[in-house]
C-alpha positions as CSV (number, residue, x, y, z in Angstrom):
1,M,33.3,38.7,-6.1
2,T,35.0,41.8,-4.5
3,A,37.2,43.8,-6.8
4,N,40.6,44.4,-5.6
5,F,42.3,47.4,-7.4
6,N,44.9,49.4,-5.6
7,F,42.9,52.6,-5.8
8,M,44.8,54.2,-2.8
9,G,48.0,53.7,-4.2
10,F,46.9,56.3,-6.8
11,R,45.5,58.7,-4.0
12,R,48.6,61.4,-3.9
13,P,48.8,61.6,-7.7
14,A,44.8,61.8,-7.6
15,L,44.8,64.4,-4.8
16,A,47.3,66.4,-6.9
17,I,45.2,66.2,-10.0
18,S,42.2,67.8,-7.9
19,A,44.4,70.4,-6.6
20,V,45.5,71.6,-10.1
21,L,41.9,71.6,-11.1
22,I,40.8,73.6,-8.3
23,L,43.6,76.2,-8.7
24,A,43.1,76.3,-12.3
25,S,39.3,76.7,-11.9
26,L,39.9,79.6,-9.3
27,A,42.3,81.3,-11.7
28,C,39.8,81.1,-14.5
29,L,37.0,82.5,-12.2
30,F,39.2,85.5,-11.1
31,T,40.5,86.3,-14.6
32,R,37.7,85.6,-16.8
33,G,34.5,85.3,-14.7
34,L,31.3,83.6,-15.6
35,N,29.0,84.3,-18.4
36,L,26.0,85.1,-16.5
37,G,22.7,85.0,-18.3
38,I,19.4,87.3,-18.1
39,D,18.4,85.5,-15.0
40,F,21.5,87.2,-13.2
41,T,21.9,90.2,-15.3
42,G,18.5,91.2,-16.5
43,G,17.7,92.5,-20.0
44,N,14.9,93.2,-22.6
45,V,11.7,91.0,-23.1
46,I,10.0,91.4,-26.3
47,Q,6.7,89.5,-27.1
48,A,5.7,89.2,-30.6
49,D,2.7,87.7,-32.5
50,F,2.9,85.9,-36.0
51,E,0.5,85.0,-38.5
52,S,2.3,81.6,-39.2
53,R,4.7,81.1,-35.9
54,P,8.1,80.1,-36.9
55,D,10.3,77.6,-35.2
56,V,12.1,78.5,-32.1
57,A,15.3,77.3,-33.4
58,K,15.0,79.7,-36.6
59,V,14.2,82.7,-34.3
60,R,17.2,81.9,-32.3
61,E,19.3,81.9,-35.2
62,V,18.0,85.1,-36.3
63,V,18.7,86.8,-33.3
64,S,21.8,85.4,-32.5
65,G,23.3,87.8,-35.2
66,V,22.6,91.0,-33.2
67,V,23.0,89.9,-29.6
68,A,26.2,89.1,-27.7
69,Q,24.8,86.2,-25.7
70,E,22.3,83.7,-26.7
71,A,18.8,84.9,-26.1
72,M,16.1,82.7,-24.4
73,I,13.2,82.2,-26.5
74,Q,10.0,80.4,-25.8
75,N,6.7,79.9,-27.4
76,F,3.7,82.1,-26.0
77,G,-0.2,81.4,-26.6
78,E,-1.3,80.2,-30.0
79,K,0.7,82.5,-32.4
80,G,3.3,84.3,-30.0
81,I,6.9,83.9,-29.0
82,I,8.7,85.5,-26.1
83,I,12.4,86.8,-26.6
84,R,14.7,87.5,-23.6
85,T,18.1,89.1,-24.3
86,N,20.9,90.0,-21.8
87,E,21.3,93.6,-23.4
88,D,18.8,96.2,-21.6
89,T,19.3,99.2,-23.9
90,E,16.6,100.4,-26.3
91,E,19.1,100.4,-29.2
92,S,19.7,96.6,-28.6
93,R,15.9,96.2,-28.5
94,E,15.3,97.7,-31.8
95,Q,18.1,96.0,-33.3
96,V,16.3,92.6,-32.4
97,V,12.8,93.8,-33.5
98,S,14.4,95.0,-37.0
99,V,16.2,91.6,-37.6
100,L,13.1,89.9,-36.9
101,Q,10.8,92.2,-39.1
102,K,13.2,91.4,-42.0
103,S,13.2,87.6,-41.4
104,F,9.4,87.5,-40.6
105,P,7.5,90.2,-42.3
106,D,4.3,88.9,-40.5
107,M,5.5,89.4,-37.0
108,T,3.8,92.1,-34.9
109,V,5.5,93.4,-31.6
110,T,2.6,93.1,-28.9
111,G,4.8,94.2,-26.0
112,F,8.2,94.8,-24.5
113,E,9.7,95.6,-21.1
114,K,13.1,96.1,-19.4
115,V,13.4,93.5,-16.7
116,G,15.7,93.1,-13.7
117,P,17.8,90.0,-12.7
118,V,15.6,87.2,-11.4
119,V,18.5,85.9,-9.4
120,G,19.4,89.1,-7.5
121,G,21.8,89.8,-4.9
122,E,19.4,89.2,-2.1
123,L,18.5,85.9,-3.6
124,R,22.1,84.8,-4.0
125,R,22.8,85.8,-0.3
126,Q,20.0,83.9,0.9
127,A,21.3,80.9,-1.3
128,F,24.6,81.2,0.4
129,I,23.3,81.4,3.9
130,G,21.1,78.3,3.2
131,V,24.1,76.3,1.8
132,S,26.5,77.3,4.8
133,I,23.6,76.2,7.2
134,A,23.3,73.0,5.4
135,L,27.1,72.3,5.6
136,V,27.3,73.0,9.1
137,A,24.3,70.7,9.8
138,I,26.2,67.8,7.7
139,L,29.1,68.2,9.8
140,I,27.5,67.9,12.9
141,Y,25.3,65.0,11.8
142,I,28.4,63.0,10.5
143,T,30.6,63.8,13.5
144,L,27.6,62.3,15.6
145,R,26.9,59.4,13.4
146,F,30.7,58.6,12.4
147,Q,33.5,60.8,13.7
148,F,34.9,64.3,13.2
149,R,37.4,63.2,10.6
150,F,34.7,61.7,8.6
151,A,32.8,64.6,8.8
152,V,35.5,67.1,7.5
153,V,36.6,64.7,4.7
154,S,33.0,64.4,3.3
155,V,32.8,68.1,3.1
156,I,35.7,68.7,1.1
157,P,34.8,66.8,-1.8
158,L,31.4,69.1,-2.0
159,V,33.7,72.1,-2.3
160,H,35.7,70.4,-4.8
161,D,33.0,69.5,-7.1
162,V,31.3,73.2,-7.1
163,I,34.6,74.7,-7.9
164,V,35.4,72.4,-10.9
165,A,31.8,72.8,-12.1
166,L,32.2,76.7,-11.8
167,G,35.6,76.4,-13.3
168,F,34.3,74.5,-16.4
169,F,31.8,77.1,-17.1
170,S,34.3,79.7,-16.7
171,V,36.6,78.3,-19.4
172,T,34.0,77.4,-21.9
173,Q,31.9,80.8,-21.2
174,M,28.6,78.9,-21.3
175,E,25.9,80.9,-20.2
176,I,24.8,80.3,-16.7
177,S,20.8,80.5,-16.1
178,S,18.9,80.1,-12.8
179,S,18.8,76.2,-13.4
180,F,22.5,76.4,-13.0
181,I,21.7,76.8,-9.0
182,A,19.5,73.8,-9.1
183,A,22.3,71.8,-10.9
184,I,24.9,72.9,-8.4
185,L,22.5,71.9,-5.3
186,T,21.6,68.6,-7.0
187,I,25.6,68.0,-7.3
188,V,26.3,68.6,-3.8
189,G,23.7,65.9,-2.8
190,Y,25.0,63.4,-5.3
191,S,28.5,63.7,-4.2
192,L,27.7,63.7,-0.7
193,N,25.6,60.5,-1.3
194,N,28.7,58.8,-2.9
195,T,30.9,59.9,-0.3
196,I,28.8,58.7,2.6
197,I,28.4,55.1,0.9
198,I,32.2,54.6,1.1
199,L,32.8,56.3,4.5
200,D,29.9,54.0,5.8
201,R,31.7,51.0,4.7
202,V,34.9,52.4,6.0
203,R,33.3,52.4,9.3
204,E,32.2,49.0,9.2
205,N,35.6,47.8,8.5
206,W,37.1,49.9,11.2
207,R,37.6,47.2,13.5
208,D,40.3,45.9,11.1
209,L,42.1,48.9,11.6
210,G,44.9,47.4,13.8
211,R,45.5,44.5,11.7
212,D,45.2,45.9,8.1
213,G,46.4,49.8,8.6
214,I,44.6,52.6,7.4
215,V,45.6,52.3,3.5
216,T,44.5,48.7,3.1
217,L,41.2,49.3,5.1
218,V,40.2,52.3,3.0
219,N,41.2,50.6,-0.3
220,R,38.9,47.5,0.6
221,S,36.2,49.7,1.5
222,V,36.3,51.5,-1.9
223,N,36.5,48.2,-3.5
224,Q,33.4,46.8,-1.8
225,T,31.4,49.8,-2.9
226,L,32.6,50.0,-6.4
227,A,29.7,48.0,-8.2
228,R,27.4,50.3,-6.3
229,T,29.4,53.4,-7.3
230,I,29.7,52.5,-11.1
231,N,26.1,51.4,-11.2
232,T,24.9,54.8,-9.7
233,T,27.2,56.8,-11.9
234,L,26.2,55.1,-15.1
235,T,22.4,55.0,-14.5
236,T,22.7,59.0,-13.6
237,L,25.0,59.9,-16.4
238,L,23.0,58.4,-19.3
239,P,19.9,60.7,-18.9
240,V,22.0,63.6,-18.2
241,I,24.1,62.9,-21.5
242,A,20.6,62.8,-23.3
243,L,19.6,66.1,-21.8
244,C,23.2,67.4,-23.1
245,V,22.7,66.2,-26.5
246,W,18.8,66.8,-26.9
247,G,17.8,69.4,-24.3
248,G,18.6,72.4,-26.2
249,P,19.9,75.8,-25.2
250,V,17.3,76.2,-22.6
251,L,18.6,73.2,-20.3
252,Q,22.3,73.6,-21.4
253,S,23.6,75.1,-18.2
254,F,21.6,72.6,-16.1
255,S,22.6,69.6,-18.2
256,Y,26.3,70.4,-18.5
257,A,26.7,71.4,-14.8
258,M,25.1,68.0,-13.9
259,L,27.4,66.1,-16.3
260,V,30.7,67.9,-14.9
261,G,29.2,67.3,-11.5
262,I,28.6,63.8,-11.8
263,I,32.1,63.0,-12.8
264,A,33.8,65.2,-10.5
265,G,31.7,63.8,-7.6
266,T,32.4,60.3,-8.4
267,W,36.2,61.1,-8.7
268,S,36.3,62.9,-5.4
269,S,34.4,60.5,-3.4
270,M,36.6,57.7,-4.5
271,F,39.9,59.7,-4.2
272,V,39.5,63.2,-2.6
273,A,37.6,62.1,0.7
274,T,39.4,58.9,1.0
275,G,43.0,60.2,0.3
276,F,42.5,63.1,2.9
277,L,41.1,60.6,5.2
278,I,44.3,58.5,4.9
279,E,46.8,61.5,4.8
280,W,45.2,62.8,8.0
281,W,45.3,59.6,9.9
282,L,48.8,58.9,8.7
283,A,49.9,62.6,9.8
284,R,47.9,62.3,13.1
285,P,46.7,58.7,14.0
286,E,44.4,58.7,17.0
287,K,45.9,57.5,20.3
288,K,44.1,54.4,21.6
């Protein structure tokens, strides 16, 4: 039995909520910026060996007292640990080594170096070009497969979801690593898939436009795909929530970006894409 909720009766408040979220996110991005990790900024890398290697969490706790941003720490070899910090000064490196030697007297520094950003300006530029080309390709494909209006309203949620995710990280000042880029690209794919499922059902019901009107037609389409939307969202959210709870600091930027993106993507596919389609049609209906 198909659900019969009046989702589209809520479309204008939903669009207003999304507009507020986007404006607030942009305001935070311009005023607070993002807390970029070592992958974006560069920093110091310290390699140390221990007679009895301590737990990574204990090392992170010790280092956190002398670095402004959370360090990336990983095991290396049988007895080694690598510590990456955002600060690239010699003074900062000496402070880290000093507190480690006080807490772990058996520690021996075996190497250190100053590194540049992994995600440099050239990589960011290439990523921007790649995403732009992908969006243009999506517009062309959906225009040919459906119609131009469907193409435009399917891209709008993608922009919405990315800005909301960036705004969340700007507000929380959670550190962003290179895995954040992977999460953003995954969010774009997830959101587009959800939107296309709904718009495809709208296309199938399009023959009833004259009888039902655009609002009823789109609302029925959203209800017909509701079970699939809920199932997809829940089955994706459960492992992401597990990553947020147990994934640790290394996966933090990826897991929380995915969490925000999935929620925003479900919202935007149900209300933003459909809401824009309805308002556009009501303002400028096609002449038959």
